[in-house]
ZASE-865800 format. One record per residue (C-alpha): x, y, z; residue in three letters; residue number from 1. Coordinates in Angstrom, 3 decimals, padded with zeros to 6 digits. Layout:
N
<loke xx="X" yy="Y" zz="Z" residu="ALA" num="NUM"/>
...
# end
This chain:
303
<loke xx="000.000" yy="000.000" zz="000.000" residu="MET" num="1"/>
<loke xx="001.413" yy="003.420" zz="-000.990" residu="ASP" num="2"/>
<loke xx="002.085" yy="006.028" zz="001.670" residu="THR" num="3"/>
<loke xx="000.660" yy="009.540" zz="001.330" residu="VAL" num="4"/>
<loke xx="001.812" yy="012.391" zz="003.543" residu="LEU" num="5"/>
<loke xx="-001.025" yy="014.880" zz="004.116" residu="VAL" num="6"/>
<loke xx="-000.230" yy="018.292" zz="005.576" residu="THR" num="7"/>
<loke xx="-003.071" yy="020.104" zz="007.339" residu="GLY" num="8"/>
<loke xx="-004.942" yy="016.837" zz="007.702" residu="GLY" num="9"/>
<loke xx="-006.501" yy="017.777" zz="011.032" residu="ARG" num="10"/>
<loke xx="-008.107" yy="020.929" zz="009.624" residu="GLY" num="11"/>
<loke xx="-011.760" yy="021.430" zz="008.737" residu="ALA" num="12"/>
<loke xx="-011.477" yy="020.170" zz="005.156" residu="SER" num="13"/>
<loke xx="-008.218" yy="018.263" zz="005.623" residu="GLY" num="14"/>
<loke xx="-009.861" yy="015.654" zz="007.820" residu="ARG" num="15"/>
<loke xx="-012.308" yy="014.840" zz="005.010" residu="TRP" num="16"/>
<loke xx="-009.334" yy="014.331" zz="002.713" residu="VAL" num="17"/>
<loke xx="-007.616" yy="012.038" zz="005.214" residu="VAL" num="18"/>
<loke xx="-010.812" yy="010.072" zz="005.816" residu="ASP" num="19"/>
<loke xx="-011.223" yy="009.538" zz="002.059" residu="ARG" num="20"/>
<loke xx="-007.641" yy="008.391" zz="001.521" residu="LEU" num="21"/>
<loke xx="-007.064" yy="006.216" zz="004.614" residu="ALA" num="22"/>
<loke xx="-007.291" yy="002.554" zz="003.716" residu="GLY" num="23"/>
<loke xx="-006.541" yy="003.150" zz="000.074" residu="GLU" num="24"/>
<loke xx="-003.236" yy="004.539" zz="001.332" residu="TYR" num="25"/>
<loke xx="-001.271" yy="004.637" zz="004.533" residu="GLU" num="26"/>
<loke xx="-001.769" yy="008.279" zz="005.520" residu="VAL" num="27"/>
<loke xx="000.734" yy="010.250" zz="007.574" residu="VAL" num="28"/>
<loke xx="-000.845" yy="013.493" zz="008.807" residu="VAL" num="29"/>
<loke xx="001.554" yy="016.379" zz="009.414" residu="VAL" num="30"/>
<loke xx="000.342" yy="019.425" zz="011.334" residu="ASP" num="31"/>
<loke xx="001.910" yy="022.135" zz="013.462" residu="TYR" num="32"/>
<loke xx="000.680" yy="020.404" zz="016.620" residu="GLU" num="33"/>
<loke xx="001.002" yy="016.670" zz="017.265" residu="HIS" num="34"/>
<loke xx="-002.210" yy="015.251" zz="018.826" residu="PRO" num="35"/>
<loke xx="-000.203" yy="013.622" zz="021.609" residu="GLY" num="36"/>
<loke xx="001.137" yy="010.166" zz="022.315" residu="LEU" num="37"/>
<loke xx="-002.112" yy="009.152" zz="024.024" residu="ASP" num="38"/>
<loke xx="-004.114" yy="009.686" zz="020.819" residu="ALA" num="39"/>
<loke xx="-005.240" yy="006.460" zz="019.131" residu="ALA" num="40"/>
<loke xx="-005.176" yy="007.059" zz="015.371" residu="PRO" num="41"/>
<loke xx="-007.818" yy="005.618" zz="013.091" residu="ALA" num="42"/>
<loke xx="-006.716" yy="002.652" zz="010.955" residu="PRO" num="43"/>
<loke xx="-004.090" yy="003.505" zz="008.337" residu="HIS" num="44"/>
<loke xx="-003.518" yy="006.951" zz="009.902" residu="VAL" num="45"/>
<loke xx="-000.516" yy="008.231" zz="011.847" residu="SER" num="46"/>
<loke xx="000.634" yy="011.684" zz="012.944" residu="PHE" num="47"/>
<loke xx="003.716" yy="013.852" zz="012.974" residu="LYS" num="48"/>
<loke xx="004.195" yy="017.430" zz="014.140" residu="GLY" num="49"/>
<loke xx="006.240" yy="019.983" zz="012.188" residu="ALA" num="50"/>
<loke xx="006.448" yy="023.687" zz="011.475" residu="ASP" num="51"/>
<loke xx="006.252" yy="023.575" zz="007.690" residu="LEU" num="52"/>
<loke xx="007.366" yy="027.187" zz="007.324" residu="THR" num="53"/>
<loke xx="010.710" yy="025.977" zz="008.667" residu="ASP" num="54"/>
<loke xx="012.598" yy="024.594" zz="005.678" residu="ARG" num="55"/>
<loke xx="014.644" yy="022.157" zz="007.749" residu="GLY" num="56"/>
<loke xx="011.621" yy="020.709" zz="009.524" residu="GLU" num="57"/>
<loke xx="009.681" yy="020.309" zz="006.273" residu="ALA" num="58"/>
<loke xx="012.561" yy="018.608" zz="004.499" residu="LEU" num="59"/>
<loke xx="013.238" yy="016.423" zz="007.528" residu="ASP" num="60"/>
<loke xx="009.685" yy="015.193" zz="007.988" residu="VAL" num="61"/>
<loke xx="009.167" yy="014.399" zz="004.295" residu="VAL" num="62"/>
<loke xx="012.538" yy="012.643" zz="004.141" residu="SER" num="63"/>
<loke xx="011.724" yy="010.597" zz="007.247" residu="ALA" num="64"/>
<loke xx="008.343" yy="009.465" zz="005.894" residu="VAL" num="65"/>
<loke xx="009.638" yy="008.870" zz="002.332" residu="ALA" num="66"/>
<loke xx="006.092" yy="009.038" zz="000.914" residu="PRO" num="67"/>
<loke xx="004.981" yy="007.886" zz="-002.512" residu="ASP" num="68"/>
<loke xx="002.842" yy="011.032" zz="-002.730" residu="ALA" num="69"/>
<loke xx="002.229" yy="014.255" zz="-000.837" residu="VAL" num="70"/>
<loke xx="-001.033" yy="016.150" zz="-000.383" residu="VAL" num="71"/>
<loke xx="-000.189" yy="019.671" zz="000.782" residu="HIS" num="72"/>
<loke xx="-003.352" yy="020.978" zz="002.432" residu="TRP" num="73"/>
<loke xx="-001.918" yy="023.121" zz="005.246" residu="ALA" num="74"/>
<loke xx="-002.443" yy="026.884" zz="005.004" residu="ALA" num="75"/>
<loke xx="-003.985" yy="029.915" zz="006.615" residu="ILE" num="76"/>
<loke xx="-007.254" yy="029.391" zz="004.752" residu="PRO" num="77"/>
<loke xx="-008.604" yy="032.896" zz="004.206" residu="VAL" num="78"/>
<loke xx="-007.550" yy="036.524" zz="004.109" residu="ALA" num="79"/>
<loke xx="-008.421" yy="038.844" zz="006.995" residu="GLY" num="80"/>
<loke xx="-007.798" yy="036.411" zz="009.843" residu="THR" num="81"/>
<loke xx="-004.135" yy="037.343" zz="010.366" residu="TYR" num="82"/>
<loke xx="-001.902" yy="040.235" zz="009.287" residu="PRO" num="83"/>
<loke xx="-001.391" yy="040.292" zz="005.531" residu="GLU" num="84"/>
<loke xx="002.309" yy="039.543" zz="005.652" residu="GLY" num="85"/>
<loke xx="001.786" yy="036.535" zz="007.894" residu="ARG" num="86"/>
<loke xx="-000.862" yy="035.078" zz="005.560" residu="VAL" num="87"/>
<loke xx="001.371" yy="035.378" zz="002.521" residu="PHE" num="88"/>
<loke xx="004.585" yy="034.264" zz="004.180" residu="GLU" num="89"/>
<loke xx="003.035" yy="031.265" zz="005.934" residu="THR" num="90"/>
<loke xx="001.290" yy="029.950" zz="002.847" residu="ASN" num="91"/>
<loke xx="004.041" yy="030.672" zz="000.348" residu="ALA" num="92"/>
<loke xx="006.879" yy="029.366" zz="002.539" residu="LEU" num="93"/>
<loke xx="005.049" yy="026.198" zz="003.569" residu="ALA" num="94"/>
<loke xx="004.191" yy="025.434" zz="-000.052" residu="ALA" num="95"/>
<loke xx="007.758" yy="026.007" zz="-001.196" residu="HIS" num="96"/>
<loke xx="009.221" yy="023.896" zz="001.595" residu="ASN" num="97"/>
<loke xx="006.774" yy="020.984" zz="001.355" residu="VAL" num="98"/>
<loke xx="006.670" yy="020.796" zz="-002.443" residu="LEU" num="99"/>
<loke xx="010.438" yy="021.083" zz="-002.743" residu="THR" num="100"/>
<loke xx="010.802" yy="018.262" zz="-000.229" residu="ALA" num="101"/>
<loke xx="008.295" yy="016.168" zz="-002.175" residu="ALA" num="102"/>
<loke xx="010.176" yy="016.750" zz="-005.408" residu="GLY" num="103"/>
<loke xx="013.504" yy="015.814" zz="-003.865" residu="ARG" num="104"/>
<loke xx="011.908" yy="012.630" zz="-002.539" residu="ALA" num="105"/>
<loke xx="010.570" yy="011.803" zz="-006.014" residu="GLY" num="106"/>
<loke xx="006.985" yy="011.973" zz="-004.700" residu="ALA" num="107"/>
<loke xx="004.104" yy="013.102" zz="-006.868" residu="ARG" num="108"/>
<loke xx="001.964" yy="015.731" zz="-005.196" residu="PHE" num="109"/>
<loke xx="-001.420" yy="017.424" zz="-005.006" residu="VAL" num="110"/>
<loke xx="-001.899" yy="020.752" zz="-003.253" residu="GLN" num="111"/>
<loke xx="-004.712" yy="023.038" zz="-002.180" residu="ALA" num="112"/>
<loke xx="-004.883" yy="026.208" zz="-004.216" residu="SER" num="113"/>
<loke xx="-008.117" yy="028.240" zz="-004.280" residu="SER" num="114"/>
<loke xx="-010.536" yy="030.111" zz="-006.490" residu="ASP" num="115"/>
<loke xx="-008.995" yy="033.048" zz="-004.606" residu="GLY" num="116"/>
<loke xx="-006.076" yy="032.763" zz="-007.028" residu="ALA" num="117"/>
<loke xx="-008.244" yy="034.373" zz="-009.715" residu="TYR" num="118"/>
<loke xx="-008.437" yy="037.511" zz="-007.608" residu="GLY" num="119"/>
<loke xx="-012.161" yy="038.207" zz="-007.724" residu="PHE" num="120"/>
<loke xx="-013.321" yy="037.922" zz="-004.129" residu="PHE" num="121"/>
<loke xx="-010.990" yy="040.324" zz="-002.340" residu="PHE" num="122"/>
<loke xx="-010.680" yy="042.855" zz="-005.173" residu="ALA" num="123"/>
<loke xx="-012.332" yy="046.229" zz="-004.636" residu="ASP" num="124"/>
<loke xx="-014.505" yy="046.491" zz="-006.592" residu="PRO" num="125"/>
<loke xx="-014.993" yy="042.889" zz="-007.702" residu="THR" num="126"/>
<loke xx="-014.268" yy="042.751" zz="-011.438" residu="PRO" num="127"/>
<loke xx="-016.277" yy="040.793" zz="-013.946" residu="LEU" num="128"/>
<loke xx="-014.447" yy="037.748" zz="-015.278" residu="PRO" num="129"/>
<loke xx="-013.023" yy="038.008" zz="-018.766" residu="ASP" num="130"/>
<loke xx="-015.411" yy="035.202" zz="-019.703" residu="ALA" num="131"/>
<loke xx="-018.086" yy="032.942" zz="-018.252" residu="LEU" num="132"/>
<loke xx="-017.681" yy="030.204" zz="-017.263" residu="PRO" num="133"/>
<loke xx="-014.279" yy="030.852" zz="-015.695" residu="VAL" num="134"/>
<loke xx="-011.859" yy="028.212" zz="-016.957" residu="THR" num="135"/>
<loke xx="-008.465" yy="027.404" zz="-015.501" residu="GLU" num="136"/>
<loke xx="-006.877" yy="029.455" zz="-018.309" residu="ASP" num="137"/>
<loke xx="-008.404" yy="032.676" zz="-016.991" residu="HIS" num="138"/>
<loke xx="-005.702" yy="035.161" zz="-015.909" residu="PRO" num="139"/>
<loke xx="-004.827" yy="035.168" zz="-012.208" residu="LEU" num="140"/>
<loke xx="-004.992" yy="038.736" zz="-010.848" residu="ARG" num="141"/>
<loke xx="-005.134" yy="038.676" zz="-007.039" residu="PRO" num="142"/>
<loke xx="-004.812" yy="041.920" zz="-005.076" residu="GLU" num="143"/>
<loke xx="-004.785" yy="040.292" zz="-001.626" residu="ASP" num="144"/>
<loke xx="-002.076" yy="038.281" zz="000.186" residu="PRO" num="145"/>
<loke xx="-004.127" yy="035.090" zz="000.330" residu="TYR" num="146"/>
<loke xx="-004.780" yy="034.955" zz="-003.411" residu="GLY" num="147"/>
<loke xx="-001.195" yy="035.962" zz="-004.100" residu="LEU" num="148"/>
<loke xx="000.072" yy="033.167" zz="-001.846" residu="SER" num="149"/>
<loke xx="-001.937" yy="030.665" zz="-003.876" residu="LYS" num="150"/>
<loke xx="-000.577" yy="031.945" zz="-007.182" residu="VAL" num="151"/>
<loke xx="002.902" yy="031.651" zz="-005.681" residu="THR" num="152"/>
<loke xx="002.158" yy="028.097" zz="-004.525" residu="ALA" num="153"/>
<loke xx="000.951" yy="027.129" zz="-007.997" residu="GLU" num="154"/>
<loke xx="004.071" yy="028.550" zz="-009.632" residu="GLU" num="155"/>
<loke xx="006.155" yy="026.698" zz="-007.066" residu="THR" num="156"/>
<loke xx="004.349" yy="023.463" zz="-007.906" residu="ALA" num="157"/>
<loke xx="005.013" yy="023.938" zz="-011.607" residu="ALA" num="158"/>
<loke xx="008.701" yy="024.685" zz="-010.990" residu="ALA" num="159"/>
<loke xx="009.204" yy="021.698" zz="-008.677" residu="VAL" num="160"/>
<loke xx="007.406" yy="019.372" zz="-011.104" residu="ALA" num="161"/>
<loke xx="009.674" yy="020.495" zz="-013.950" residu="ARG" num="162"/>
<loke xx="012.867" yy="020.339" zz="-011.954" residu="ARG" num="163"/>
<loke xx="012.267" yy="016.957" zz="-010.342" residu="HIS" num="164"/>
<loke xx="010.241" yy="015.360" zz="-013.149" residu="ASP" num="165"/>
<loke xx="007.254" yy="014.513" zz="-010.931" residu="VAL" num="166"/>
<loke xx="003.580" yy="015.105" zz="-011.787" residu="PRO" num="167"/>
<loke xx="001.632" yy="017.653" zz="-009.748" residu="ALA" num="168"/>
<loke xx="-001.897" yy="019.050" zz="-009.387" residu="VAL" num="169"/>
<loke xx="-003.116" yy="022.280" zz="-007.808" residu="SER" num="170"/>
<loke xx="-006.778" yy="022.092" zz="-006.803" residu="ILE" num="171"/>
<loke xx="-008.798" yy="025.324" zz="-006.738" residu="ARG" num="172"/>
<loke xx="-011.776" yy="024.769" zz="-004.415" residu="PRO" num="173"/>
<loke xx="-014.395" yy="027.439" zz="-003.980" residu="SER" num="174"/>
<loke xx="-016.083" yy="028.079" zz="-000.611" residu="TRP" num="175"/>
<loke xx="-016.057" yy="024.659" zz="001.106" residu="ILE" num="176"/>
<loke xx="-019.291" yy="023.568" zz="002.786" residu="GLN" num="177"/>
<loke xx="-019.904" yy="020.634" zz="005.128" residu="TYR" num="178"/>
<loke xx="-022.880" yy="018.237" zz="005.218" residu="PRO" num="179"/>
<loke xx="-025.587" yy="019.744" zz="007.375" residu="GLY" num="180"/>
<loke xx="-023.612" yy="022.990" zz="007.753" residu="ALA" num="181"/>
<loke xx="-024.017" yy="025.070" zz="004.616" residu="TYR" num="182"/>
<loke xx="-023.601" yy="028.771" zz="005.451" residu="PRO" num="183"/>
<loke xx="-024.149" yy="029.512" zz="001.761" residu="CYS" num="184"/>
<loke xx="-027.799" yy="028.680" zz="002.464" residu="ARG" num="185"/>
<loke xx="-028.171" yy="030.868" zz="005.550" residu="ASP" num="186"/>
<loke xx="-030.882" yy="033.523" zz="005.267" residu="ASP" num="187"/>
<loke xx="-028.392" yy="036.372" zz="005.394" residu="GLY" num="188"/>
<loke xx="-026.527" yy="034.937" zz="002.419" residu="TYR" num="189"/>
<loke xx="-029.483" yy="033.859" zz="000.308" residu="VAL" num="190"/>
<loke xx="-031.394" yy="037.109" zz="000.799" residu="GLU" num="191"/>
<loke xx="-028.441" yy="039.420" zz="000.133" residu="ASP" num="192"/>
<loke xx="-027.219" yy="039.177" zz="-003.446" residu="LEU" num="193"/>
<loke xx="-024.006" yy="041.001" zz="-002.592" residu="GLU" num="194"/>
<loke xx="-023.031" yy="038.466" zz="000.063" residu="ALA" num="195"/>
<loke xx="-021.932" yy="035.905" zz="-002.503" residu="GLY" num="196"/>
<loke xx="-021.177" yy="038.137" zz="-005.469" residu="ALA" num="197"/>
<loke xx="-017.423" yy="038.169" zz="-004.827" residu="GLY" num="198"/>
<loke xx="-017.041" yy="034.548" zz="-005.906" residu="ASN" num="199"/>
<loke xx="-020.204" yy="034.483" zz="-008.040" residu="PHE" num="200"/>
<loke xx="-022.181" yy="032.376" zz="-005.525" residu="TRP" num="201"/>
<loke xx="-019.911" yy="029.357" zz="-005.935" residu="SER" num="202"/>
<loke xx="-019.370" yy="026.644" zz="-003.340" residu="TYR" num="203"/>
<loke xx="-018.288" yy="023.004" zz="-003.055" residu="VAL" num="204"/>
<loke xx="-019.014" yy="020.156" zz="-000.661" residu="ASP" num="205"/>
<loke xx="-016.056" yy="018.878" zz="001.393" residu="ALA" num="206"/>
<loke xx="-016.750" yy="015.334" zz="000.193" residu="ARG" num="207"/>
<loke xx="-016.387" yy="016.420" zz="-003.423" residu="ASP" num="208"/>
<loke xx="-013.119" yy="018.144" zz="-002.556" residu="VAL" num="209"/>
<loke xx="-011.801" yy="014.951" zz="-000.952" residu="ALA" num="210"/>
<loke xx="-012.929" yy="012.947" zz="-003.960" residu="GLU" num="211"/>
<loke xx="-011.087" yy="015.264" zz="-006.318" residu="GLN" num="212"/>
<loke xx="-007.924" yy="014.893" zz="-004.248" residu="VAL" num="213"/>
<loke xx="-008.236" yy="011.105" zz="-004.524" residu="ALA" num="214"/>
<loke xx="-008.882" yy="011.329" zz="-008.269" residu="ALA" num="215"/>
<loke xx="-005.903" yy="013.652" zz="-008.757" residu="ALA" num="216"/>
<loke xx="-003.625" yy="011.304" zz="-006.812" residu="LEU" num="217"/>
<loke xx="-004.729" yy="008.384" zz="-008.962" residu="ALA" num="218"/>
<loke xx="-004.140" yy="010.435" zz="-012.114" residu="TRP" num="219"/>
<loke xx="-000.627" yy="011.413" zz="-011.064" residu="THR" num="220"/>
<loke xx="000.139" yy="007.733" zz="-010.431" residu="ALA" num="221"/>
<loke xx="-001.416" yy="006.235" zz="-013.538" residu="ASP" num="222"/>
<loke xx="-001.789" yy="008.744" zz="-016.375" residu="SER" num="223"/>
<loke xx="000.099" yy="011.995" zz="-015.852" residu="ALA" num="224"/>
<loke xx="003.317" yy="012.669" zz="-017.729" residu="ALA" num="225"/>
<loke xx="006.408" yy="013.254" zz="-015.561" residu="PRO" num="226"/>
<loke xx="007.024" yy="016.924" zz="-014.921" residu="GLY" num="227"/>
<loke xx="003.479" yy="018.059" zz="-015.717" residu="VAL" num="228"/>
<loke xx="001.565" yy="020.469" zz="-013.470" residu="HIS" num="229"/>
<loke xx="-002.166" yy="021.039" zz="-013.852" residu="GLU" num="230"/>
<loke xx="-004.470" yy="023.445" zz="-012.010" residu="ALA" num="231"/>
<loke xx="-008.129" yy="022.439" zz="-011.784" residu="VAL" num="232"/>
<loke xx="-011.290" yy="024.083" zz="-010.477" residu="ASN" num="233"/>
<loke xx="-013.206" yy="022.284" zz="-007.748" residu="CYS" num="234"/>
<loke xx="-016.756" yy="023.613" zz="-007.391" residu="VAL" num="235"/>
<loke xx="-020.326" yy="022.381" zz="-007.284" residu="ALA" num="236"/>
<loke xx="-022.224" yy="022.053" zz="-010.524" residu="ALA" num="237"/>
<loke xx="-024.861" yy="024.591" zz="-009.448" residu="ASP" num="238"/>
<loke xx="-024.631" yy="027.975" zz="-007.748" residu="ASN" num="239"/>
<loke xx="-025.604" yy="028.471" zz="-004.107" residu="ALA" num="240"/>
<loke xx="-028.749" yy="030.479" zz="-004.864" residu="LEU" num="241"/>
<loke xx="-030.272" yy="028.112" zz="-007.414" residu="GLY" num="242"/>
<loke xx="-030.979" yy="030.951" zz="-009.813" residu="ARG" num="243"/>
<loke xx="-029.866" yy="031.346" zz="-013.436" residu="PRO" num="244"/>
<loke xx="-026.232" yy="032.462" zz="-013.448" residu="LEU" num="245"/>
<loke xx="-026.713" yy="035.008" zz="-016.224" residu="ARG" num="246"/>
<loke xx="-029.535" yy="036.617" zz="-014.243" residu="GLU" num="247"/>
<loke xx="-027.464" yy="036.773" zz="-011.048" residu="LEU" num="248"/>
<loke xx="-024.403" yy="038.314" zz="-012.690" residu="VAL" num="249"/>
<loke xx="-026.446" yy="040.834" zz="-014.654" residu="ARG" num="250"/>
<loke xx="-028.361" yy="041.878" zz="-011.533" residu="GLU" num="251"/>
<loke xx="-025.253" yy="042.184" zz="-009.336" residu="ALA" num="252"/>
<loke xx="-022.868" yy="043.721" zz="-011.874" residu="TYR" num="253"/>
<loke xx="-025.116" yy="045.431" zz="-014.386" residu="GLY" num="254"/>
<loke xx="-023.989" yy="043.285" zz="-017.292" residu="GLY" num="255"/>
<loke xx="-022.246" yy="040.165" zz="-018.497" residu="LEU" num="256"/>
<loke xx="-018.746" yy="039.493" zz="-019.824" residu="PRO" num="257"/>
<loke xx="-018.604" yy="039.903" zz="-023.573" residu="GLU" num="258"/>
<loke xx="-017.666" yy="036.242" zz="-023.824" residu="GLU" num="259"/>
<loke xx="-020.461" yy="034.407" zz="-022.026" residu="THR" num="260"/>
<loke xx="-021.152" yy="030.782" zz="-022.842" residu="ASP" num="261"/>
<loke xx="-023.894" yy="030.072" zz="-020.314" residu="VAL" num="262"/>
<loke xx="-027.374" yy="029.112" zz="-021.421" residu="ALA" num="263"/>
<loke xx="-030.321" yy="031.235" zz="-020.317" residu="ALA" num="264"/>
<loke xx="-031.936" yy="029.648" zz="-017.285" residu="GLY" num="265"/>
<loke xx="-028.838" yy="027.588" zz="-016.380" residu="ASP" num="266"/>
<loke xx="-028.202" yy="027.727" zz="-012.618" residu="ASP" num="267"/>
<loke xx="-024.666" yy="026.425" zz="-013.007" residu="ARG" num="268"/>
<loke xx="-021.701" yy="027.706" zz="-011.028" residu="GLY" num="269"/>
<loke xx="-019.461" yy="030.370" zz="-012.513" residu="ALA" num="270"/>
<loke xx="-016.348" yy="028.188" zz="-012.611" residu="TYR" num="271"/>
<loke xx="-015.879" yy="025.568" zz="-015.322" residu="ALA" num="272"/>
<loke xx="-015.349" yy="021.990" zz="-014.135" residu="ILE" num="273"/>
<loke xx="-014.876" yy="020.250" zz="-017.485" residu="ALA" num="274"/>
<loke xx="-011.092" yy="020.015" zz="-017.074" residu="LYS" num="275"/>
<loke xx="-011.315" yy="017.919" zz="-013.896" residu="ALA" num="276"/>
<loke xx="-013.743" yy="015.583" zz="-015.619" residu="GLU" num="277"/>
<loke xx="-011.504" yy="015.281" zz="-018.665" residu="ARG" num="278"/>
<loke xx="-008.325" yy="014.622" zz="-016.684" residu="LEU" num="279"/>
<loke xx="-009.605" yy="012.655" zz="-013.687" residu="PHE" num="280"/>
<loke xx="-013.179" yy="011.646" zz="-014.485" residu="GLY" num="281"/>
<loke xx="-014.248" yy="013.827" zz="-011.521" residu="TRP" num="282"/>
<loke xx="-017.640" yy="015.489" zz="-011.316" residu="THR" num="283"/>
<loke xx="-019.242" yy="016.900" zz="-008.149" residu="PRO" num="284"/>
<loke xx="-021.779" yy="014.585" zz="-006.548" residu="ALA" num="285"/>
<loke xx="-023.299" yy="016.958" zz="-003.984" residu="HIS" num="286"/>
<loke xx="-025.591" yy="019.972" zz="-004.121" residu="SER" num="287"/>
<loke xx="-026.952" yy="022.286" zz="-001.426" residu="TRP" num="288"/>
<loke xx="-030.408" yy="021.034" zz="-002.359" residu="ARG" num="289"/>
<loke xx="-029.826" yy="017.863" zz="-000.337" residu="THR" num="290"/>
<loke xx="-026.476" yy="018.318" zz="001.420" residu="ALA" num="291"/>
<loke xx="-027.460" yy="021.404" zz="003.422" residu="ALA" num="292"/>
<loke xx="-029.779" yy="019.296" zz="005.562" residu="ALA" num="293"/>
<loke xx="-027.852" yy="016.015" zz="005.559" residu="GLU" num="294"/>
<loke xx="-026.943" yy="014.363" zz="008.842" residu="ASP" num="295"/>
<loke xx="-023.477" yy="012.980" zz="008.132" residu="VAL" num="296"/>
<loke xx="-020.995" yy="012.298" zz="010.928" residu="PRO" num="297"/>
<loke xx="-017.850" yy="014.397" zz="010.704" residu="GLU" num="298"/>
<loke xx="-014.774" yy="012.288" zz="010.004" residu="PRO" num="299"/>
<loke xx="-012.800" yy="011.353" zz="013.062" residu="THR" num="300"/>
<loke xx="-009.115" yy="010.644" zz="012.802" residu="LEU" num="301"/>
<loke xx="-009.046" yy="008.822" zz="016.126" residu="PHE" num="302"/>
<loke xx="-010.600" yy="005.630" zz="017.409" residu="GLU" num="303"/>
# end
């Protein structure tokens, strides 16, 4: 059984990734804090502690594990929670350290990027996309440290893949929701068009994120050419309001991009997901229409 090292695996979305991979792989979870020697890990899960912004610690922990693959999921997950410099430095340094260590170990890797890399959400004012739907080829124009850190991480991934001849994937999730806890369906969000306009009312279920990670890992093992790096969107098929996308964008922004390939009445999300289907066979399986009220136990990494 292959070993996968997962950074940030104890985080809100990271634990869904670990839960999906454990059993198919031996999963070593690396986070800033070790859960303690008294913790009883779930089957096929073990833990290590490391400060991944420290180059020596990152290189040491990856070298010690000698994984077949790395999933880099650790990051400060959103702008505004810490000083700008800390957000950028933490995310960019950790990505550089972990991905470089993976490349030196000859391990293929998948990392968490974000739709924040496009630069829409934290721009002031939010610009219209150049085209709808937004494909992975859309220019990346972040103005904020979080989005910039993700662009930096993607460029790092591409450089490491080229240099060390390993395949790599950067996943761009939108706003991650959890079964039974869908803030994108709260009254304040649904009733205020501006609340979700910054990312065009896009979202994704944590289970679909975990499934895309698994699909990307399989692709890097079985089909990807050495040295290739691909960035892929990871969003739900529909938008969070269930209204036609053209209508929402026109109402919020006063018009549509000149290049708009969205059918009238289509309540799709703004981000294209065809690339993930073409590369990995991945399509989202969950929608707010059922998932917002689902009663699904949260993954536990301990027995």
